[in-house]
C-alpha positions in Angstrom: -61.0 -21.2 1.3 -59.2 -18.5 3.3 -60.5 -17.9 6.8 -59.8 -15.0 9.1 -57.5 -17.4 11.0 -55.5 -18.0 7.9 -55.3 -14.3 7.1 -54.2 -13.5 10.6 -51.5 -16.1 10.5 -50.3 -14.9 7.1 -50.1 -11.3 8.3 -48.1 -12.3 11.3 -45.7 -14.4 9.2 -45.1 -11.4 6.8 -44.5 -9.1 9.7 -42.0 -11.5 11.2 -40.2 -11.9 7.9 -40.0 -8.1 7.5 -38.6 -7.7 11.0 -35.9 -10.3 10.3 -35.0 -8.6 7.0 -34.8 -5.2 8.7 -32.5 -6.4 11.5 -29.3 -6.6 9.4 -30.2 -3.2 7.9 -30.6 -1.7 11.4 -27.3 -3.2 12.5 -25.5 -1.7 9.5 -27.0 1.7 10.2 -25.9 1.5 13.8 -22.4 0.4 12.9 -20.1 0.5 14.8 -21.4 -0.6 18.2 -18.0 -1.8 19.4 -14.4 -1.1 18.8 -13.0 -1.4 15.2 -9.6 -3.0 14.6 -7.3 -2.0 11.8 -4.5 -4.4 11.2 -1.1 -3.0 10.1 1.0 -5.8 8.8 4.3 -4.2 9.9 5.8 -3.2 13.3 5.0 0.2 14.8 6.7 3.3 13.4 6.6 2.7 9.7 4.7 4.8 7.1 1.7 2.5 7.1 1.5 2.5 10.9 1.8 6.4 11.1 -0.9 6.9 8.4 -3.3 4.4 10.0 -2.9 5.7 13.5 -3.6 9.3 12.3 -6.8 8.1 10.4 -7.9 5.9 13.3 -7.6 8.7 15.9 -9.4 11.2 13.7 -12.3 8.9 12.9 -13.0 7.6 16.4 -14.9 10.6 17.8 -17.3 10.7 14.8 -17.8 6.9 14.9 -18.4 7.0 18.7 -16.2 3.9 19.2 -12.4 3.3 19.6 -10.5 2.4 16.4 -7.6 0.3 17.5 -4.4 -0.2 15.5 -3.2 -3.9 15.7 0.4 -4.3 14.5 0.8 -7.8 13.1 4.3 -7.6 11.5 6.2 -10.5 10.1 6.6 -12.6 7.0 6.6 -9.6 4.6 3.1 -8.5 5.7 1.5 -11.9 5.2 0.9 -12.6 8.9 -1.3 -9.5 9.2 -2.8 -10.1 5.7 -3.9 -13.6 6.6 -5.4 -12.5 9.9 -7.5 -9.9 8.1 -8.6 -12.3 5.4 -9.8 -14.8 7.9 -11.7 -12.3 10.1 -15.5 -12.1 10.1 -16.8 -9.9 7.3 -18.6 -7.5 9.6 -16.6 -4.3 9.3 -14.9 -4.7 12.7 -11.6 -5.9 11.3 -9.8 -4.0 8.5 -6.4 -4.1 6.9 -4.0 -1.4 5.7 -3.1 -2.8 2.3 -0.2 -1.4 0.4 1.9 -2.4 -2.6 4.0 -4.9 -0.6 0.7 -6.6 0.4 -0.3 -6.9 -3.2 3.1 -8.2 -4.3 3.1 -11.0 -1.7 -0.2 -12.3 -3.0 1.5 -12.8 -6.3 4.9 -13.9 -5.1 3.6 -16.6 -2.7 1.1 -18.9 -4.5 0.4 -20.9 -1.3 -0.3 -17.9 0.8 -3.9 -18.8 1.7 -5.5 -15.6 0.4 -5.4 -13.3 -2.6 -6.5 -9.7 -3.3 -9.9 -11.1 -4.0 -10.2 -12.1 -0.4 -10.9 -8.4 0.5 -13.5 -5.8 -0.1 -11.8 -2.5 -1.0 -12.8 0.5 1.1 -10.6 3.3 0.0 -7.2 4.0 -1.6 -5.6 7.2 -0.1 -2.4 7.7 -2.2 1.1 7.4 -1.1 4.8 8.4 -1.2 6.8 8.4 -4.4 9.9 6.4 -4.6 13.3 7.9 -5.4 16.1 6.7 -7.7 19.2 7.2 -5.6 22.9 6.4 -6.0 25.8 6.4 -3.5 27.6 9.7 -3.1 30.8 7.6 -3.1 30.2 6.5 -6.7 31.0 8.4 -9.9 27.4 8.3 -10.9 26.0 11.9 -11.0 23.2 11.7 -13.6 20.9 9.3 -15.4 23.3 9.2 -18.3 26.1 8.1 -16.0 23.9 5.4 -14.5 22.8 4.2 -17.9 26.5 3.9 -18.9 27.4 2.0 -15.7 24.5 -0.4 -16.2 25.6 -1.2 -19.7 29.1 -2.3 -18.7 29.9 -5.8 -17.6 27.4 -7.1 -15.1 26.0 -3.6 -14.7 25.3 -1.9 -11.4 24.7 -3.4 -7.9 21.3 -2.3 -6.6 20.1 -2.7 -3.0 16.6 -3.3 -1.7 14.9 -4.0 1.6 14.5 -7.6 0.6 13.6 -9.9 -2.3 10.2 -9.2 -3.8 9.8 -5.8 -2.2 8.6 -2.8 -4.2 12.2 -1.5 -4.2 13.4 -4.7 -5.7 10.8 -4.9 -8.4 11.1 -1.2 -9.2 14.9 -1.7 -9.7 14.2 -4.5 -12.1 11.7 -2.4 -14.0 14.1 0.5 -14.2 17.0 -1.6 -15.5 14.7 -3.1 -18.2 13.5 0.3 -19.2 17.0 1.7 -19.8 18.3 -1.5 -21.3 20.8 -2.0 -18.5 21.9 -4.8 -16.3 22.3 -5.2 -12.6 23.0 -7.4 -9.6 20.4 -7.4 -6.9 21.7 -7.2 -3.3 18.8 -7.7 -0.9 19.0 -6.5 2.8 16.7 -7.1 5.7 15.0 -3.8 5.4 15.3 -0.4 3.7 17.4 1.3 6.4 20.0 -1.5 6.1 20.0 -1.2 2.3 20.4 2.6 2.5 23.2 2.2 5.0 25.1 -0.1 2.6 24.4 2.3 -0.3 25.7 5.3 1.7 28.8 3.3 2.6 29.5 2.6 -1.1 28.9 -1.2 -0.9 26.2 -0.9 -3.6 25.5 1.7 -6.3 21.7 2.2 -6.7 18.5 1.9 -4.8 14.8 2.9 -4.8 13.8 4.0 -1.3 10.9 6.3 -0.5 11.3 10.0 -1.3 10.9 10.6 2.5 13.8 8.3 3.3 15.9 9.7 0.4 15.5 13.3 1.4 17.0 12.7 4.9 20.1 11.0 3.6 20.5 13.3 0.7 20.6 16.3 3.0 23.4 14.7 4.9 25.4 14.2 1.7 25.4 10.4 1.9 23.5 9.7 -1.4 22.5 11.5 -4.6 18.9 11.6 -5.6 18.5 11.4 -9.4 14.8 11.3 -9.8 11.4 10.6 -8.1 8.9 8.2 -9.5 5.7 10.3 -9.3 3.8 12.3 -11.9 4.6 15.5 -10.0 7.8 16.5 -8.2 8.0 15.6 -4.5 7.4 18.4 -2.0 10.5 17.5 0.0 12.7 17.2 -3.1 11.4 20.1 -5.3 14.6 20.3 -7.4 14.6 16.6 -8.3 13.1 15.7 -11.7 10.5 13.0 -12.1 11.3 9.9 -14.0 8.8 11.1 -16.7 10.8 14.3 -17.1 13.9 12.1 -17.7 12.1 10.1 -20.4 11.1 7.0 -18.5 7.5 7.5 -17.5 6.8 3.8 -17.1 8.8 3.9 -13.8 5.9 5.3 -11.7 6.1 3.2 -8.5 4.5 4.5 -5.4 4.4 3.3 -1.8 0.7 3.3 -2.1 -1.8 2.7 0.7 -5.4 1.6 0.9 -7.8 0.1 3.5 -9.8 -3.1 2.9 -12.2 -5.3 4.8 -12.7 -9.1 4.5 -14.7 -10.1 1.4 -18.4 -10.2 2.1 -18.5 -7.2 4.4 -21.9 -5.4 3.8 -21.7 -2.7 1.2 -23.3 -0.2 3.5 -20.6 -0.7 6.1 -17.9 -0.5 3.5 -19.4 2.8 2.3 -19.6 4.2 5.9 -16.0 3.3 6.6 -14.9 4.9 3.3 -16.8 8.1 4.0 -15.1 8.4 7.4 -11.7 7.8 6.0 -12.1 10.1 3.0 -13.2 12.9 5.3 -9.9 12.5 7.3 -7.7 12.3 4.2 -9.2 15.4 2.8 -9.0 17.3 6.1 -6.6 20.3 6.6 -5.0 18.5 9.5 -4.0 15.4 7.4 -2.7 17.6 4.6 -0.6 19.7 7.0 0.8 16.6 8.6 1.7 14.5 5.6 2.2 16.7 2.6 5.5 18.1 3.8 6.8 14.4 4.0 6.1 14.0 0.2 2.7 12.2 0.7 0.6 12.6 -2.4 -3.1 12.1 -1.7 -5.1 10.3 -4.4 -8.5 9.1 -3.1 -10.1 6.2 -5.0 -13.1 4.1 -4.0 -15.5 1.5 -5.3 -15.1 -0.4 -8.6 -12.2 1.9 -9.8 -10.3 0.9 -6.6 -11.0 -2.8 -7.2 -9.8 -2.5 -10.8 -6.7 -0.7 -9.7 -5.7 -3.4 -7.2 -6.3 -6.1 -9.8 -4.2 -4.2 -12.4 -1.3 -3.8 -10.0 -1.4 -7.5 -9.1 -1.4 -8.3 -12.9 1.6 -6.0 -13.5 3.6 -7.6 -10.6 2.7 -11.1 -11.8 4.1 -10.4 -15.2 7.2 -8.8 -13.8 7.9 -11.6 -11.4 7.2 -14.3 -14.0 9.3 -12.6 -16.8 12.3 -12.1 -14.4 12.0 -15.5 -12.6 11.8 -13.8 -9.2 11.2 -16.4 -6.5 11.2 -16.7 -2.8 12.7 -19.7 -0.9 10.0 -20.5 1.7 
């Protein structure tokens, strides 16, 4: 038999349970209540750093808290990636994830994290890459390059290091045209471009932003860009699709992710804030002239895109026996 005492106790217990359940919801609504940290897994000054700092500075006033950029460069983005993967899933530690980050999760099986270790927030787009050759070479067109790649050992192609997007794009390109090549890895893209400009190698896939600067100085020739549309800073350069190789569509693509398990409401709030910045006139004015091509993607489509890219790179790495010596 229920007494008034039992009823009173039951009501109090229900009220307490309701209060406990409401606490996380209130915390998510109040987010953020302290500074947010975005890890950039490269040193200051790169494209990922520049994009992240612009977004962080633009978001901070609306969020009412500082948004701090934490550069954790080293080991081909994996130091920063691991730090983000191991952070508390509370929305206060984020990662700028790009194609290099995805490639490393495939290339290094003992890395300690995978793309599944993160909750995708937003993909914002990126810079197309450019197919470039040395101005000191006799290669002046795709037909010339195809011919050179079909002779002997083929062409020498530079990259910013083994397993980088430039390396894998070079491999994909040579496969697509039925050519051959010898990969010459350098410590970073500037070193690779310097070697190309000096005539020590014949081909490379840097970003369209990097290519435009050296092309204007006459050190390299730009044969194509790897985007669906022509690059704003190289308007006279055809796309790879225009040249008949649409499968070469590599982009220096950027996204932001949080540790897996971050509450969906916080992920959505962060995504809303970032999307507002990327679609703002100030962002467009700052980055479009540099060939940045915005392409906002969120939610399940973003998760599927990241998984598809990881699968593509896994196949490419396996089929070409690309390995790192660790």
